[in-house]
N, C-alpha and C positions, 0 to 999 in steps of 0.2 A: 585607468590612470589618465589624467588630463594632459593632453599634449600641448606644450607651449610652442608658440611660433617664434622662430629666430630667423635672422637673415641667413642666406646661403653661406656667407663668409663666417658668421658666428658658429654655424653648425660645423663647418669645415675645421675651424679652430678647436672646437670642443672635441672633435674626433681625433685631431692631431694630438691633443693633450692626452686623450684616452689611450692612444697608441704609444706615446712617449713614456707614460707612467709605467707601463709594463708591456712586454711583447704580447701581441694579440694575433689571433688567426682571423681569417675572413669571416667565419661564422660569428665570432664574438662582435666584430665590427658591424656586421649586418644586424645582429640582435640589438646593438646599441642604437643603430639608425632608426629602429622602429619607434624610439622615443620621440622622434622628430617627424614633422609633416614634410615629407619630401616626395617629389615625383621620381619615378624610376630613372630618368635621365640624370637627375641630380645625384642620386645615389651612386650610379655608375661613374659619374665624373669624380666624385669624392674618392671612391675606391681606387680609381686609376691614379689620382693625385697621390694618395697614400702609398701606393706601390711605387710610383715613379720617384717619389722623394725618400723611399726606403723606410717609411714609418711602418709599413705593413709588409712583412716578409715571412712566408710560411715556414721556410727552412729554419730561419733563426728562431721563430716561435717554437717549432718542434724540438729543436736541440735544447733550448732553454727549459721547456716544459719537462723533457726527459730528465735533464740534470736535476731540476728542482724536485720532481716527484721521487726520484731515486735517492739522491743524496740528503734530502731534507725529510721527506715523508717516509722513506724506505719502502716504496712500492716496488713490486716485482715487474718484470717485463710485460706479462700478460695484462695486468691492470692498467699499466701505462698505455699499451697499445689500444686497449678497449676504450679508454677515455679519449685518446687522440682521434679514434674513429668517430666517436660521438661528436667531436668538434669538426668533423668533415675533412680531416687530413687523410690523404690517400695512402694505401699500403706501401707503395713504392718509396714514398718520402719517409714513412715511419721506419721501414727497414734500413734505409740509407742512414738515418740519424741515430739508430740504436747503438752505434759505436761510441756514443757519449758515455755509455756505461762500461766501465773497465771490468773485464772478467774477474780479475783478482778481487776488486772491490765488491763485486756482486756476490762472490762466494763468502768473503769476510762478513759482509752485511747479513747474508742469509744465515751463516753460522752464529753470529752474535744474537740475532733475533731468536733463532731456535733455542740457544742456550738460556737466554733471559726468560723466554716464555715457558720453557720446559721447567726451569727451576722454580717458577711461581706456582706450578700445578701441584697442589698438596692433597693428600687423602685419596689418591687414586692408584690403581695398579699401573705398572709400567706400560702395558699396551694401551690403556685408556689415555695416559698422558701423551703417548706418541700420536695416537689418532687425533686427539684434541689439538696438538701442536700442528699436525699436518693440515687439518681443516683451517686453522688460523693462518698459516703461511700461504695456503692456496687462496684464502680470501684477500691476502695482501698482494696477490698477483704472481707468486712464485710458481715455477713449473714443478709438477709432481716428481719428475725424474731427478731434478736438482735437490729437492727436499729429501728424497730417499737416499741420495748419495751422501748428503750431510749426516743423516741419521745413521747410516751404515759406518761412517767414519768416526762417529762419536763413541 
């Protein structure tokens, strides 16, 4: 990709707009910076500016990411944690922010996904349906113990 040259202030403004559009983590901002020709000192100065002006906030990003992935995409805790780790968020912050997922909502969502997916499985024996649903729910990031609990309550 051909890197365009911008002034320092133009790059800073582009990165501010990038952070304003959607909450971002440090990793995403650093990846975006690779599009520009910047010396390390300039990158550091921009990162510090974004943090100081509260455009870049890891905790806000983490909480927003967790809410979005659970309430919109219906991902389970495991998949959310794994994706946050890939974005460079530390375990302590992930654990602290996991309270964004309400336990009752988590169980309701898991139950609804289970019932919807189970009802779509046709032409299989009961145990085949259950194992297929378990694999599906685990791929969505739900814990095996929670899945078994839902199955036993059905």
